[in-house]
C-alpha positions as CSV (number, residue, x, y, z in Angstrom):
1,M,-3.3,5.7,-4.1
2,G,-0.9,3.5,-6.2
3,D,2.0,1.1,-7.2
4,F,4.8,3.6,-6.6
5,N,7.5,0.8,-6.9
6,D,9.3,2.3,-3.9
7,E,8.8,1.4,-0.1
8,P,7.3,4.2,2.3
9,F,10.7,5.1,3.7
10,N,12.3,5.6,0.6
11,R,13.6,9.0,-0.1
12,S,11.2,9.4,-3.3
13,I,8.1,8.8,-1.1
14,T,9.2,10.8,1.9
15,D,11.3,13.7,0.2
16,Y,9.6,13.9,-3.1
17,A,6.3,12.8,-2.6
18,L,6.1,14.6,0.9
19,S,4.9,11.5,2.7
20,T,5.3,10.6,6.4
21,G,4.3,7.8,8.6
22,S,3.8,10.4,11.4
23,L,0.1,11.2,11.8
24,L,1.2,14.2,13.9
25,K,3.5,15.6,11.3
26,A,0.9,15.6,8.8
27,K,-1.5,17.2,10.8
28,L,0.6,20.1,12.1
29,A,2.7,20.5,8.7
30,D,3.0,24.0,7.5
31,S,3.7,22.7,3.9
32,P,1.7,19.9,2.3
33,R,2.3,16.6,3.7
34,F,0.6,13.1,3.1
35,Y,0.1,10.8,5.8
36,N,1.1,7.3,4.3
37,L,-1.1,4.6,6.0
38,M,1.2,1.9,4.9
39,W,3.6,2.5,7.4
40,N,1.4,0.6,9.9
41,L,1.6,-2.5,7.7
42,M,5.5,-2.7,7.4
43,T,5.9,-4.6,11.0
44,N,3.8,-7.3,9.6
45,S,6.6,-9.1,7.6
46,T,4.1,-9.1,4.8
47,G,4.3,-7.1,1.4
48,T,2.4,-6.2,-1.5
49,F,5.2,-7.3,-3.8
50,Y,7.5,-10.0,-3.5
51,F,11.2,-9.7,-5.1
52,N,13.2,-12.9,-4.5
53,N,10.9,-13.8,-1.7
54,F,11.4,-10.7,0.4
55,P,8.4,-8.5,1.1
56,N,8.2,-5.1,-0.1
57,V,5.3,-2.5,0.4
58,L,5.2,-1.0,-3.0
59,D,1.4,-0.1,-3.1
60,Q,0.5,2.8,-0.9
61,F,-2.2,4.9,0.3
62,M,-1.3,8.6,1.0
63,I,-4.0,10.9,2.3
64,S,-4.1,14.5,2.5
65,K,-4.2,17.0,5.5
66,G,-8.1,17.3,4.9
67,I,-8.7,13.7,5.5
68,V,-6.1,13.6,8.3
69,L,-8.1,16.4,10.2
70,E,-11.6,14.6,9.3
71,K,-12.9,17.5,7.2
72,G,-15.6,15.5,5.2
73,F,-13.9,12.2,5.6
74,K,-12.2,10.0,7.7
75,I,-10.3,6.9,7.5
76,K,-11.9,4.1,9.4
77,K,-9.7,2.9,12.0
78,L,-7.7,-0.3,11.2
79,S,-9.3,-0.6,8.0
80,T,-6.2,-0.5,5.7
81,N,-5.3,-3.9,4.4
82,I,-3.2,-5.9,2.2
83,I,-5.7,-8.4,0.7
84,K,-4.5,-12.1,0.3
85,F,-7.2,-14.4,-0.6
86,P,-6.1,-18.1,-0.4
87,E,-6.5,-18.7,-4.1
88,M,-4.4,-15.7,-4.9
89,I,-1.2,-17.4,-3.1
90,E,1.4,-19.8,-3.8
91,G,4.5,-21.3,-2.3
92,K,5.9,-21.2,1.0
93,Y,6.6,-17.7,1.2
94,K,2.9,-17.0,0.3
95,T,3.6,-14.8,-2.7
96,P,1.1,-13.8,-5.5
97,I,0.1,-16.1,-8.3
98,K,1.3,-13.9,-11.3
99,F,-0.9,-13.8,-14.6
100,G,2.3,-13.4,-16.8
101,R,2.3,-12.3,-20.2
102,P,1.2,-14.0,-23.6
103,S,4.1,-12.6,-25.4
104,D,6.6,-14.8,-23.4
105,D,4.7,-17.9,-22.9
106,S,4.5,-17.4,-19.1
107,L,0.7,-16.7,-19.2
108,N,-1.0,-18.3,-16.4
109,E,-4.7,-18.0,-16.7
110,K,-5.3,-18.9,-12.9
111,G,-3.1,-16.1,-11.9
112,F,-3.9,-12.3,-10.9
113,S,-1.0,-10.0,-10.7
114,D,2.6,-9.7,-9.3
115,H,1.0,-7.6,-6.5
116,F,-1.3,-8.0,-3.8
117,P,-4.3,-5.7,-3.6
118,I,-4.7,-3.2,-1.0
119,T,-7.8,-1.6,0.8
120,V,-8.9,1.0,2.8
121,T,-12.2,2.5,4.2
122,L,-13.2,5.9,4.1
123,E,-16.2,7.3,6.3
124,E,-18.1,10.6,5.9
125,T,-17.8,12.9,8.9
126,P,-20.7,14.9,10.1
C-alpha cells in the first residue's frame, strides 16, 4: 500500500514492482506477482491525485499471492475505494483541498492532502 507516484499501468509498477491488474496472472504466476486492486477503479474517471485537473491513480493497494489465494485473509468484494468526503473537495473537477506548506505561505488549515485516501477491507478466512 502506498503513494507510488506512478499509475497502475506504468512500467515501474508492472515491470519492477511486478504488479498486474489480472487476478488470474497473480494466481497462476510462478514468480512473485502482486495483484493491483486499483485497476478496477481506473475506469471511473477518478483519481487519488489530480495534476492539471486530470485524475491520476498514484496511491495503490497491491496484494500478494497468499491473499489472492485467500490463505488466511481475503479482500472483501468491491471494498477498494477512493474516499472523497464533501468537505475534502473543491472546484468543478472535484480535486482535494490541499493543506499546503507554512514555509511558502500556502498553508490552508481547512485543507487535507494533495491526495485522496484509499481504503480496502480485509476479511479473515476460515
